Legacy VTK file of the C-alpha trace (Angstrom):
# vtk DataFile Version 3.0
C-alpha trace
ASCII
DATASET POLYDATA
POINTS 641 float
0.000 0.000 0.000
1.063 3.638 -0.482
1.563 4.238 3.246
4.185 1.514 3.506
4.841 -1.935 4.983
4.470 -0.809 8.619
0.811 0.056 8.153
0.262 -2.945 5.878
1.555 -5.260 8.588
-0.697 -3.707 11.233
-3.699 -3.848 8.895
-3.017 -7.540 8.254
-2.376 -8.577 11.852
-5.077 -6.504 13.584
-7.994 -8.781 12.518
-6.172 -11.739 14.084
-6.148 -10.166 17.527
-9.120 -10.780 19.801
-8.580 -7.403 21.435
-9.433 -5.651 18.163
-13.015 -6.882 18.286
-13.254 -6.406 22.055
-12.441 -2.699 21.705
-15.032 -2.171 18.969
-17.708 -4.090 20.819
-16.923 -2.349 24.086
-17.064 1.114 22.541
-20.347 0.501 20.729
-21.779 -1.153 23.835
-20.918 1.844 26.017
-22.534 4.243 23.543
-25.681 2.113 23.346
-25.737 1.852 27.126
-25.575 5.639 27.422
-28.434 5.961 24.930
-30.536 3.407 26.796
-29.769 5.051 30.133
-30.768 8.478 28.821
-34.000 7.034 27.416
-34.847 5.376 30.728
-34.171 8.661 32.483
-36.393 10.760 30.245
-39.170 8.164 29.963
-39.227 7.672 33.739
-39.347 11.371 34.580
-41.208 12.995 31.671
-44.305 12.270 29.608
-43.557 11.291 25.988
-46.703 12.184 24.057
-45.802 13.355 20.520
-43.025 13.091 17.893
-41.678 16.455 19.043
-40.602 14.865 22.325
-38.646 12.215 20.434
-37.022 14.909 18.296
-35.967 16.953 21.322
-34.549 13.833 22.955
-32.602 12.896 19.812
-31.138 16.397 19.456
-30.013 16.587 23.073
-28.579 13.084 22.964
-26.614 13.808 19.797
-25.239 17.064 21.184
-24.121 15.129 24.268
-22.458 12.163 22.528
-20.608 14.188 19.867
-18.347 16.138 22.306
-17.707 13.021 24.411
-16.574 11.101 21.336
-14.346 14.005 20.280
-12.578 14.130 23.667
-11.931 10.389 23.622
-10.798 10.445 19.984
-8.270 13.265 20.214
-6.677 12.262 23.508
-6.435 8.564 22.766
-5.240 9.242 19.224
-2.493 11.523 20.529
-1.349 9.261 23.372
-1.483 6.015 21.397
0.379 7.517 18.426
3.055 8.907 20.753
3.375 5.686 22.763
3.606 3.570 19.600
6.640 5.518 18.392
8.067 5.787 21.909
7.885 2.026 22.289
9.976 1.586 19.136
12.588 3.998 20.480
12.728 2.405 23.931
13.190 -1.026 22.402
15.812 0.295 19.935
13.801 -1.110 17.018
13.302 2.284 15.393
16.983 2.248 14.420
16.397 -1.057 12.656
13.504 0.470 10.713
15.791 3.331 9.679
18.223 0.773 8.216
15.583 -0.700 5.908
14.674 0.476 2.411
11.590 2.278 3.649
11.401 5.939 2.774
10.850 8.582 5.420
7.216 9.026 4.418
6.519 5.299 4.608
8.054 5.156 8.077
6.333 8.240 9.514
2.903 7.745 7.941
3.034 3.986 8.469
3.615 4.337 12.217
0.979 7.082 12.451
-1.844 5.182 10.759
-0.857 1.889 12.363
-1.255 3.531 15.770
-4.542 5.191 14.797
-6.088 2.104 13.220
-8.180 1.111 16.233
-9.299 4.706 16.814
-10.383 4.976 13.182
-12.369 1.751 13.538
-14.055 3.084 16.679
-15.052 6.202 14.744
-16.478 3.999 11.995
-18.433 2.001 14.607
-20.134 5.205 15.803
-21.628 5.937 12.358
-24.555 3.454 12.541
-25.212 4.517 16.133
-25.546 8.159 15.118
-27.729 7.124 12.192
-30.005 5.335 14.649
-30.312 8.508 16.718
-31.294 10.366 13.546
-34.353 8.115 13.285
-35.718 9.770 16.438
-35.729 13.132 14.693
-34.260 16.418 15.791
-31.012 16.019 13.831
-30.165 15.702 10.157
-27.730 13.430 8.404
-25.793 16.520 7.449
-25.149 17.254 11.131
-23.794 13.734 11.557
-21.468 14.171 8.573
-20.192 17.469 9.955
-19.494 15.976 13.379
-17.709 12.973 11.879
-15.525 15.197 9.691
-14.626 17.437 12.633
-13.791 14.421 14.791
-11.767 12.752 12.038
-9.697 15.842 11.227
-9.145 16.580 14.927
-8.001 13.028 15.526
-5.575 13.117 12.591
-4.110 16.448 13.706
-3.628 15.340 17.324
-2.298 11.923 16.323
0.172 13.532 13.926
1.313 15.874 16.681
1.884 12.963 19.067
3.791 10.957 16.467
5.988 13.930 15.505
6.880 14.766 19.110
7.655 11.107 19.829
10.004 10.975 16.842
11.717 14.102 18.158
11.997 13.340 21.875
13.928 10.394 23.244
11.713 9.263 26.152
8.146 8.023 25.977
6.977 10.026 28.984
8.184 13.315 27.514
6.445 12.504 24.240
3.057 11.665 25.757
3.093 14.423 28.381
4.234 17.107 25.922
1.536 16.059 23.450
-1.232 16.202 26.055
-0.069 19.590 27.309
0.125 21.071 23.821
-3.399 19.889 22.999
-4.808 21.214 26.275
-3.055 24.557 25.888
-4.179 24.863 22.277
-7.832 24.207 23.118
-7.702 26.440 26.215
-6.260 29.415 24.340
-8.858 29.268 21.567
-11.688 28.717 24.028
-10.503 31.874 25.782
-10.626 33.598 22.412
-14.173 32.325 21.960
-15.188 33.931 25.256
-14.061 37.295 23.901
-11.162 37.665 26.331
-8.606 38.707 23.712
-10.697 39.969 20.782
-14.398 40.331 20.035
-14.191 40.213 16.220
-11.652 40.399 13.431
-11.809 41.535 9.801
-10.491 39.106 7.145
-10.762 40.148 3.479
-13.711 42.384 4.272
-15.613 39.737 6.262
-16.355 40.224 9.966
-15.718 37.088 12.043
-16.858 37.162 15.663
-14.872 35.590 18.512
-17.084 32.493 18.743
-16.708 31.659 15.064
-12.971 32.306 15.260
-12.652 29.848 18.135
-14.649 27.237 16.224
-12.246 27.584 13.294
-9.278 26.506 15.434
-10.600 24.732 18.541
-11.894 21.140 18.167
-14.223 21.575 21.132
-15.944 24.680 19.749
-15.990 23.159 16.268
-17.811 20.002 17.349
-20.349 22.032 19.346
-21.095 24.152 16.280
-21.180 21.087 14.013
-23.705 19.296 16.220
-26.187 22.166 16.024
-28.787 22.397 13.246
-27.245 23.574 9.965
-28.432 26.752 8.268
-26.700 26.178 4.925
-26.104 22.785 3.410
-23.071 24.056 1.514
-21.139 25.006 4.639
-18.529 22.279 4.368
-17.627 23.082 0.777
-17.664 26.881 0.713
-15.029 29.456 1.503
-14.168 30.164 5.149
-15.263 33.756 5.334
-18.561 33.201 3.533
-20.407 30.358 5.207
-19.164 29.571 8.689
-16.445 28.183 10.952
-16.644 24.477 10.096
-14.960 24.916 6.743
-12.245 26.976 8.403
-11.665 24.295 11.008
-11.348 21.562 8.388
-8.801 23.632 6.477
-6.880 24.551 9.650
-6.740 21.030 11.079
-5.882 19.603 7.671
-3.046 22.110 7.306
-1.727 21.223 10.774
-1.804 17.519 9.887
0.089 18.034 6.639
2.682 20.418 8.090
3.397 18.321 11.180
3.797 15.125 9.160
5.937 16.949 6.601
8.219 18.140 9.408
8.474 14.608 10.786
9.249 13.169 7.336
12.015 15.706 6.707
13.617 15.480 10.157
13.123 11.838 11.166
16.665 10.770 10.223
18.171 13.874 11.800
16.376 13.253 15.073
17.084 9.522 15.114
19.282 8.139 16.423
19.645 10.871 19.005
22.866 12.747 19.703
23.324 10.844 22.972
23.052 7.500 21.172
25.602 8.608 18.569
28.045 9.721 21.283
27.728 6.353 22.996
28.347 4.594 19.676
31.500 6.638 19.058
32.754 5.891 22.554
32.152 2.177 22.172
33.861 2.073 18.758
36.839 3.995 20.117
37.145 1.603 23.025
37.122 -1.462 20.798
39.709 -0.108 18.347
42.087 1.511 20.832
41.720 -0.362 24.104
45.448 -1.174 24.175
46.677 2.237 22.947
46.901 4.456 26.036
49.139 7.565 26.134
51.169 8.914 29.003
49.544 10.640 31.943
50.642 14.111 30.772
49.169 13.528 27.323
45.922 12.440 28.857
45.672 15.536 31.075
46.393 17.904 28.172
43.901 16.243 25.858
41.162 15.966 28.481
40.136 19.636 28.220
39.102 19.497 24.554
37.694 15.979 24.271
34.004 16.942 24.187
34.645 19.145 21.167
36.376 16.240 19.422
33.427 13.959 20.014
31.144 16.563 18.418
33.529 16.751 15.455
33.383 12.982 15.071
29.608 13.212 15.050
29.763 15.899 12.346
32.053 13.687 10.259
29.718 10.719 10.594
26.775 12.901 9.636
28.643 14.292 6.655
29.607 10.814 5.485
26.036 9.591 5.752
24.648 12.611 3.887
27.368 12.709 1.217
28.643 16.177 2.238
32.423 15.997 1.823
33.051 19.660 2.644
33.050 18.912 6.346
35.516 16.057 5.945
38.000 18.258 4.092
37.586 21.269 6.346
40.708 21.629 8.507
38.658 23.303 11.231
36.830 20.014 11.763
39.846 17.784 11.637
40.458 15.783 14.832
43.497 16.980 16.778
43.480 14.565 19.706
44.458 10.952 19.859
42.162 8.091 20.708
43.980 7.687 24.026
42.728 11.091 25.133
39.205 10.191 24.117
39.364 7.091 26.292
40.787 9.098 29.167
37.926 11.584 28.971
35.381 8.816 28.755
36.583 7.130 31.918
37.298 10.393 33.765
33.710 11.591 33.425
32.251 8.197 34.304
32.931 8.687 37.990
31.603 6.221 40.499
28.410 7.225 42.279
27.185 5.429 45.354
23.547 4.343 45.268
21.222 4.560 48.242
19.840 1.632 50.173
16.958 1.601 47.707
18.658 1.742 44.281
15.313 2.052 42.458
14.381 5.403 43.936
18.037 6.514 43.641
17.898 5.860 39.908
14.552 7.635 39.559
15.786 10.738 41.393
19.530 11.015 40.742
19.662 10.047 37.058
17.974 11.339 33.913
15.787 8.264 33.631
13.065 10.143 31.725
15.189 12.488 29.629
17.339 15.514 30.270
14.648 17.991 29.246
11.877 17.125 31.643
11.543 20.875 32.208
9.626 21.076 28.922
6.725 19.184 30.513
6.926 21.247 33.690
6.989 24.513 31.734
3.919 23.485 29.725
2.003 22.600 32.877
3.007 25.894 34.507
1.624 27.746 31.488
-1.735 25.997 31.921
-1.504 26.639 35.671
-1.131 30.386 35.062
-4.175 30.359 32.765
-6.255 28.457 35.338
-5.241 30.751 38.217
-6.026 33.802 36.109
-9.507 32.452 35.326
-10.007 31.535 38.988
-8.955 35.015 40.088
-11.383 36.541 37.592
-14.227 34.412 38.975
-13.366 35.347 42.557
-13.212 39.046 41.688
-16.540 39.046 39.831
-18.525 37.034 42.404
-19.004 38.047 46.008
-19.922 34.507 47.072
-18.845 32.080 44.306
-20.509 28.691 44.332
-18.778 25.324 43.981
-19.840 25.178 40.326
-18.199 28.566 39.674
-14.903 27.419 41.191
-15.019 23.983 39.550
-14.887 25.433 36.037
-11.428 26.861 36.757
-9.781 24.309 39.046
-11.220 20.947 37.937
-9.486 20.963 34.496
-6.187 21.742 36.248
-6.705 18.911 38.735
-7.710 16.466 36.002
-4.701 17.342 33.834
-2.391 16.923 36.822
-3.857 13.481 37.583
-3.488 12.402 33.950
0.182 13.459 33.826
0.975 11.638 37.077
-0.718 8.551 35.667
1.313 8.789 32.444
4.537 9.119 34.455
3.622 6.025 36.482
2.839 4.006 33.339
6.059 4.892 31.556
8.167 4.371 34.677
7.207 0.712 34.499
6.847 0.084 30.770
10.162 1.791 29.984
11.908 -0.865 32.082
10.297 -3.603 29.994
10.902 -1.879 26.668
14.581 -1.298 27.437
15.050 -4.871 28.683
16.185 -3.781 32.150
13.176 -5.187 33.994
14.426 -8.756 33.625
17.761 -7.695 35.077
16.007 -6.177 38.089
14.061 -9.382 38.615
17.253 -11.449 39.024
18.813 -8.951 41.433
18.409 -8.904 45.208
15.959 -5.970 45.076
12.833 -6.822 47.051
9.318 -6.215 45.684
8.729 -3.592 48.373
11.861 -1.686 47.335
10.855 -1.834 43.704
7.216 -0.739 44.077
7.801 1.999 46.641
10.895 3.138 44.746
8.812 3.578 41.594
6.070 5.443 43.489
8.648 7.710 45.116
10.245 8.386 41.745
6.879 9.270 40.219
6.130 11.878 42.858
9.641 13.316 42.769
9.609 13.770 38.995
6.076 15.153 39.148
6.676 17.333 42.217
5.724 20.624 40.541
2.770 19.075 38.758
1.526 17.854 42.167
2.414 20.929 44.220
0.870 23.568 41.944
-2.731 22.246 42.290
-2.160 22.081 46.045
-1.115 25.748 45.968
-4.398 26.542 44.217
-6.261 25.011 47.154
-4.216 27.113 49.584
-4.961 30.200 47.473
-8.695 29.499 47.768
-8.308 29.328 51.537
-6.421 32.620 51.837
-8.960 34.284 49.546
-11.664 32.958 51.921
-13.382 31.038 49.125
-13.145 27.888 51.282
-12.836 27.471 55.024
-10.263 25.448 56.935
-12.346 22.281 56.957
-12.949 22.412 53.211
-9.216 23.015 52.646
-8.426 19.868 54.596
-10.982 17.923 52.575
-9.492 19.213 49.316
-5.891 18.413 50.225
-6.644 14.957 51.629
-8.798 14.117 48.614
-6.100 15.269 46.162
-3.386 13.242 47.903
-5.633 10.177 47.799
-6.322 10.640 44.089
-2.612 11.125 43.319
-1.795 7.906 45.147
-4.560 6.141 43.217
-3.525 7.245 39.718
0.154 6.511 40.391
-0.647 3.024 41.667
-2.957 2.360 38.714
-0.176 3.244 36.292
2.388 0.986 37.960
-0.099 -1.841 38.461
-1.225 -1.778 34.814
2.369 -1.396 33.628
3.302 -4.609 35.431
0.607 -6.588 33.665
1.147 -5.344 30.100
4.328 -5.774 28.100
3.121 -3.348 25.428
3.498 0.370 26.184
0.655 1.274 23.831
-1.771 -1.168 25.464
-0.747 -0.181 28.995
-1.165 3.533 28.237
-4.578 3.066 26.635
-5.790 0.837 29.482
-4.593 3.026 32.343
-5.786 6.289 30.809
-9.062 4.557 29.942
-9.627 3.832 33.634
-8.918 7.446 34.588
-11.178 8.821 31.841
-14.008 6.443 32.726
-13.958 7.297 36.423
-13.717 11.062 36.047
-15.018 11.962 32.596
-17.453 9.091 32.060
-19.233 9.406 35.384
-19.293 13.198 35.037
-21.005 12.671 31.679
-23.660 10.623 33.451
-24.261 13.510 35.831
-24.641 15.800 32.828
-27.374 13.515 31.506
-29.132 13.718 34.846
-29.026 17.514 34.863
-29.946 17.882 31.185
-32.950 15.566 31.155
-34.258 15.955 34.673
-33.310 17.251 38.084
-34.671 14.389 40.188
-31.846 12.166 41.437
-34.113 9.606 43.096
-35.999 8.642 39.960
-32.808 8.383 37.924
-30.826 6.156 40.269
-32.283 2.893 38.966
-31.555 3.615 35.266
-27.989 4.611 36.114
-27.447 1.445 38.130
-27.067 -0.502 34.893
-24.322 1.861 33.765
-22.565 1.609 37.126
-22.718 -2.199 37.115
-21.430 -2.329 33.548
-18.585 0.012 34.503
-17.745 -2.181 37.487
-17.528 -5.255 35.273
-15.234 -3.377 32.896
-12.976 -2.259 35.752
-12.767 -5.782 37.139
-11.826 -7.198 33.744
-9.171 -4.498 33.360
-7.695 -4.636 36.856
-8.272 -8.224 37.878
-8.221 -10.304 34.702
-4.558 -11.293 35.069
-4.351 -11.190 38.858
-7.879 -11.607 40.278
-8.677 -11.077 43.943
-11.723 -10.414 46.070
-10.372 -6.981 47.021
-9.983 -5.977 43.360
-13.495 -7.229 42.612
-14.949 -5.238 45.507
-13.045 -2.093 44.544
-14.092 -2.395 40.887
-17.778 -2.267 41.724
-17.421 0.311 44.489
-15.497 2.894 42.477
-18.118 3.834 39.812
-20.878 4.086 42.409
-18.611 6.105 44.699
-17.665 8.592 41.979
-21.349 8.912 41.067
-22.178 9.613 44.703
-19.237 12.025 45.092
-20.297 14.222 42.177
-23.984 14.305 43.095
-23.228 14.980 46.761
-20.809 17.755 45.819
-23.557 19.409 43.776
-25.760 19.258 46.878
-23.029 20.859 49.029
-22.363 18.004 51.502
-18.580 18.211 51.294
-17.784 16.130 54.388
-19.599 13.156 52.861
-17.642 13.662 49.632
-14.400 13.492 51.595
-15.351 10.317 53.464
-16.487 8.436 50.345
-13.564 9.628 48.205
-10.853 8.687 50.691
-12.558 5.420 51.554
-13.215 4.225 47.985
-10.008 5.365 46.287
-7.851 4.570 49.302
-9.227 1.047 49.467
-8.663 0.542 45.727
-5.085 1.809 46.013
-4.353 -0.651 48.804
-6.090 -3.440 46.867
-3.613 -2.895 44.014
-0.578 -2.218 46.233
-0.709 -5.350 48.380
-0.810 -7.869 45.470
1.952 -5.945 43.722
4.200 -6.499 46.741
3.010 -9.810 48.198
2.466 -11.531 44.828
5.140 -9.752 42.824
5.987 -12.753 40.636
2.350 -13.239 39.648
1.712 -9.527 39.134
4.702 -9.196 36.812
3.827 -12.324 34.856
6.896 -14.376 35.817
4.780 -17.194 37.225
1.124 -18.143 37.180
-1.108 -18.670 40.156
-1.650 -22.350 40.814
LINES 1 642
641 0 1 2 3 4 5 6 7 8 9 10 11 12 13 14 15 16 17 18 19 20 21 22 23 24 25 26 27 28 29 30 31 32 33 34 35 36 37 38 39 40 41 42 43 44 45 46 47 48 49 50 51 52 53 54 55 56 57 58 59 60 61 62 63 64 65 66 67 68 69 70 71 72 73 74 75 76 77 78 79 80 81 82 83 84 85 86 87 88 89 90 91 92 93 94 95 96 97 98 99 100 101 102 103 104 105 106 107 108 109 110 111 112 113 114 115 116 117 118 119 120 121 122 123 124 125 126 127 128 129 130 131 132 133 134 135 136 137 138 139 140 141 142 143 144 145 146 147 148 149 150 151 152 153 154 155 156 157 158 159 160 161 162 163 164 165 166 167 168 169 170 171 172 173 174 175 176 177 178 179 180 181 182 183 184 185 186 187 188 189 190 191 192 193 194 195 196 197 198 199 200 201 202 203 204 205 206 207 208 209 210 211 212 213 214 215 216 217 218 219 220 221 222 223 224 225 226 227 228 229 230 231 232 233 234 235 236 237 238 239 240 241 242 243 244 245 246 247 248 249 250 251 252 253 254 255 256 257 258 259 260 261 262 263 264 265 266 267 268 269 270 271 272 273 274 275 276 277 278 279 280 281 282 283 284 285 286 287 288 289 290 291 292 293 294 295 296 297 298 299 300 301 302 303 304 305 306 307 308 309 310 311 312 313 314 315 316 317 318 319 320 321 322 323 324 325 326 327 328 329 330 331 332 333 334 335 336 337 338 339 340 341 342 343 344 345 346 347 348 349 350 351 352 353 354 355 356 357 358 359 360 361 362 363 364 365 366 367 368 369 370 371 372 373 374 375 376 377 378 379 380 381 382 383 384 385 386 387 388 389 390 391 392 393 394 395 396 397 398 399 400 401 402 403 404 405 406 407 408 409 410 411 412 413 414 415 416 417 418 419 420 421 422 423 424 425 426 427 428 429 430 431 432 433 434 435 436 437 438 439 440 441 442 443 444 445 446 447 448 449 450 451 452 453 454 455 456 457 458 459 460 461 462 463 464 465 466 467 468 469 470 471 472 473 474 475 476 477 478 479 480 481 482 483 484 485 486 487 488 489 490 491 492 493 494 495 496 497 498 499 500 501 502 503 504 505 506 507 508 509 510 511 512 513 514 515 516 517 518 519 520 521 522 523 524 525 526 527 528 529 530 531 532 533 534 535 536 537 538 539 540 541 542 543 544 545 546 547 548 549 550 551 552 553 554 555 556 557 558 559 560 561 562 563 564 565 566 567 568 569 570 571 572 573 574 575 576 577 578 579 580 581 582 583 584 585 586 587 588 589 590 591 592 593 594 595 596 597 598 599 600 601 602 603 604 605 606 607 608 609 610 611 612 613 614 615 616 617 618 619 620 621 622 623 624 625 626 627 628 629 630 631 632 633 634 635 636 637 638 639 640
């Protein structure tokens, strides 16, 4: 095929995997379950007497499912595309692909579409479900087409961004975290534009475009909301941007981003890979093999030691010039090596000084070495940028409201908290899967490191590397207290609840990482749990508020969704290492999150604290104890007899 053998292989092998059909069936089943739950809610609380009621129900349901599908599509497309490339780099198999006859475009596009294959199939599965909703009335087939195009183009743009960043960065965690932060920042900035914070309208070629339309031209969230509304002109998708509306502009903008990002990756893939660090290590190893018996005197070594780093860079330039066919560098006297190989060896061994590890070598490695890349500050800087935006919005809300409600504060702080939890979860996943991808996990298993040292060392490393991403949301809670938006008791509830959630998401990442050998599968599974518990249950609450305000009459219809979610959690968490504690936690968690959100809306914050700490704390312990006590079974070395 034109994309290359990488995609062809994935397209051929995917139908042979059972998990391919499980994902499609699970996704369609969840959507149908949401539709059935919404119908039970509205039929149990309202009188359905004419076709207009069916039409209103279909329109509201469609406008609810379209944004949910968009959020899942863009975030899973970005993370899976990034983790697929990151897995190749961690396992050193990307270098083997670079040695084949594949062109740059076949490599880049092949890995991109191979990673997005399951997401594309899930989007295709949603088409007949949306067509079924159209039978109720209230929406047109043109609205469905617009939503599908917006979702498809958003998914391709975000997936391309994740793949490009993963090809650029060396570590999987940096790739996934940077991709998520860029997407969140991009959407947040354009949503702020849509609110009229920066501009109210602009003039392009004589056409006036208001802030809302401008945001819909560049923000996937605004675009899908506009696309799901009734269309005024059927020619909107095919006409010029300034004439008809924002959907055409969004399709052009997202398509341009997809093309430009992939073009950048195609041009730079062989410059980025292998990385400079890998090339330096290769030069050092080659020098050692060729000159291990050719050492100079001590004075020679001391004189040469000062300039050895520059010589290594010159060797890299020569290798690059030889590979690219540029002979000008080779014949340039300014790039000619001036030091002997003995000096290179001296510098190599002089800078490899001995460092003494702590009693727990796992946490020493996580803290004292660059286990997740030397530029982890990129992730921290991106999160700080989003933190500044969230604090600014929170300050605006506090200044404009004398007595802000919990809903007013939640709009500013909840996205920050959720992003922080997702990043901690990603760090926990990659801290475990990177060991397996690099082949170092098997070495740790044959060492004298105890399971307790390993698990707690990984948890400690997660929180150390994510210290700013954990501390900044805590500072927001303290800011609310000093601004008198919350009292001392509520501050304690917030801090204790946040610490419990951080412990939960970090343990989920490590626990899932132990059970899956594939980084892509582990990332999708762990993030799927987090999204289900926080986004999925919140979506259920939205259904309750949108269709009716009576919680008592809606509890029975939502019980089916909670039970189905519990079964899914048990299959995910306990399929490979089942236990009664995991089974109990799996069914308690969805109901607890449902209760937490509804109780928070009612203002009973002490009950929220008790249920949150009890449910998530119990689940964390239920995953922690088997990971330590049954380490061999949890890691897949042995099976339970």
